[in-house]
C-alpha positions as CSV (number, residue, x, y, z in Angstrom):
1,K,105.6,98.6,91.0
2,V,106.3,102.3,91.4
3,H,106.0,104.1,94.8
4,L,106.1,107.9,94.6
5,G,106.4,110.6,97.2
6,I,104.7,113.7,95.8
7,D,104.7,117.3,97.2
8,A,101.0,118.3,97.4
9,Q,101.9,122.0,97.1
10,S,104.1,121.9,94.0
11,L,103.0,118.5,92.7
12,E,106.7,117.7,92.2
13,I,107.7,114.1,92.6
14,R,110.2,114.1,95.5
15,A,110.9,110.4,95.9
16,I,110.6,107.2,93.9
17,E,111.1,103.6,94.6
18,V,110.7,100.7,92.1
19,T,109.9,97.3,93.5
20,S,108.4,94.0,92.4
21,N,104.6,93.6,92.7
22,S,105.0,91.6,95.9
23,I,106.0,94.7,97.9
24,G,103.2,96.7,99.4
25,D,103.0,100.5,99.7
26,A,103.2,100.9,103.5
27,P,106.7,99.2,103.8
28,M,108.1,101.6,101.3
29,L,107.0,104.8,103.1
30,P,110.1,105.0,105.4
31,E,112.4,104.6,102.3
32,L,110.6,107.3,100.4
33,L,110.8,109.7,103.3
34,A,114.6,108.9,103.6
35,Q,115.1,110.2,100.0
36,I,113.9,113.7,101.0
37,P,116.8,115.6,102.4
38,R,116.7,116.3,106.2
39,S,117.1,120.0,105.3
40,S,113.7,119.9,103.6
41,A,110.9,120.3,106.1
42,I,107.9,118.0,105.7
43,A,104.7,119.5,107.0
44,S,102.5,116.4,106.6
45,V,102.3,113.0,105.1
46,T,99.0,111.8,103.7
47,G,98.1,108.2,102.9
48,D,95.1,105.9,102.9
49,G,94.3,103.4,105.6
50,A,96.9,100.9,104.4
51,Y,99.5,103.3,105.8
52,D,98.1,103.0,109.3
53,T,101.0,100.9,110.5
54,K,103.5,101.5,113.4
55,A,106.4,101.7,111.0
56,C,104.8,104.4,108.9
57,H,103.7,106.5,111.9
58,A,107.2,106.2,113.4
59,A,108.9,107.2,110.2
60,I,106.6,110.3,109.9
61,A,107.1,111.2,113.5
62,R,110.9,111.0,113.1
63,R,110.6,113.7,110.3
64,N,108.5,115.9,112.7
65,A,105.6,115.8,110.2
66,Q,101.9,115.4,110.8
67,A,100.4,112.0,109.8
68,I,97.2,112.4,107.9
69,I,96.2,108.8,107.8
70,P,92.8,107.6,108.7
71,P,92.8,104.8,111.3
72,R,91.5,101.5,110.1
73,K,87.9,100.8,110.8
74,N,88.7,98.2,113.6
75,A,91.6,100.3,115.0
76,R,92.5,100.3,118.7
77,A,94.7,102.8,120.5
78,W,98.4,102.1,120.6
79,K,100.7,102.2,123.6
80,S,101.8,105.8,124.1
81,S,105.5,104.8,124.4
82,Q,105.6,104.0,120.7
83,T,107.0,106.6,118.3
84,G,104.1,108.3,116.4
85,A,101.5,106.7,118.7
86,A,100.3,110.0,120.2
87,S,99.2,111.6,116.9
88,R,97.7,108.3,115.7
89,N,95.7,107.9,118.9
90,E,94.5,111.5,118.6
91,A,93.3,110.8,115.0
92,L,91.6,107.6,116.3
93,R,89.8,109.6,119.1
94,A,88.8,112.3,116.6
95,C,87.3,109.8,114.1
96,Q,85.4,108.1,116.9
97,R,84.0,111.5,118.2
98,L,83.4,113.3,114.9
99,G,83.0,110.4,112.4
100,R,85.4,109.5,109.6
101,R,83.8,111.9,107.1
102,I,84.0,115.0,109.2
103,W,87.5,114.1,110.4
104,K,88.7,113.7,106.8
105,K,87.3,117.2,105.9
106,W,88.6,118.8,109.1
107,I,92.1,117.4,108.8
108,G,92.5,118.1,105.0
109,Y,92.6,114.5,103.9
110,H,91.0,115.2,100.6
111,R,94.1,117.2,99.4
112,R,95.3,113.7,98.7
113,S,93.2,113.8,95.5
114,L,95.7,116.2,93.9
115,V,98.5,113.6,94.4
116,E,96.2,110.9,93.0
117,T,95.8,113.1,89.9
118,K,99.6,113.4,89.6
119,M,99.9,109.6,89.9
120,N,97.3,109.3,87.0
121,C,99.5,111.6,84.9
122,F,102.5,109.4,85.6
123,K,100.5,106.3,84.5
124,R,99.3,108.1,81.3
125,L,102.9,108.5,80.2
126,G,102.8,104.7,79.6
127,E,101.2,101.9,81.4
128,R,104.1,99.6,80.8
129,V,107.9,100.2,80.7
130,M,109.7,99.4,77.4
131,A,113.0,98.2,78.9
132,R,113.5,94.6,79.6
133,T,116.0,94.5,82.5
134,F,115.1,95.8,86.0
135,E,117.9,98.3,86.0
136,R,116.9,99.9,82.7
137,Q,113.2,99.9,83.8
138,V,114.3,101.9,86.9
139,T,116.2,104.3,84.6
140,E,113.1,104.7,82.3
141,L,110.9,105.5,85.3
142,H,113.3,108.1,86.6
143,I,113.2,109.7,83.2
144,R,109.4,109.8,83.4
145,V,109.6,111.4,86.8
146,A,112.0,114.1,85.5
147,L,109.7,114.8,82.6
148,L,106.6,115.1,84.9
149,N,108.5,117.4,87.3
150,R,109.4,119.6,84.4
151,F,105.8,119.8,83.4
152,S,104.9,120.8,86.9
153,Q,107.5,123.5,86.9
154,L,106.0,125.0,83.8
155,G,102.8,125.6,85.6
156,R,99.4,124.2,86.5
157,P,96.1,125.2,85.0
158,V,93.8,127.3,87.1
159,T,90.2,126.3,86.8
160,V,87.5,128.9,87.6
161,A,83.8,128.2,87.8
162,V,81.7,130.4,85.5
163,A,78.0,131.1,86.0
């Protein structure tokens, strides 16, 4: 399983982790953030409801970034003493007041679709890896990341509506 950290502005893949299928996405977020140098500022981290965990919010707060993660439908407020709880509780209150749809539009949650498109490009380079050993599979996936980053550096198409 491949876990990617993608810059929503440049669409450059900034972090990659390769794990077995038994590892979920949320536990890998702190490790992905750790791969991004401290000298690189992170404005926000966006994820779906699966990332609404204390460990994810704490990791995002430690990087002084805004967490754009919708609270789970049955979410309850966290104790304010926990790292990252303040912004998460604020998102929870906003979702309760405005509704999830309006909150997502207001916070910019739908920019996440750009990252999902990049993930689709990654998958189109090959659904399966060719290498047999785990170490070689990791190397193969790093090569794919380098290739996709090079494509992103060459430029993105600009789509304009006509008529």
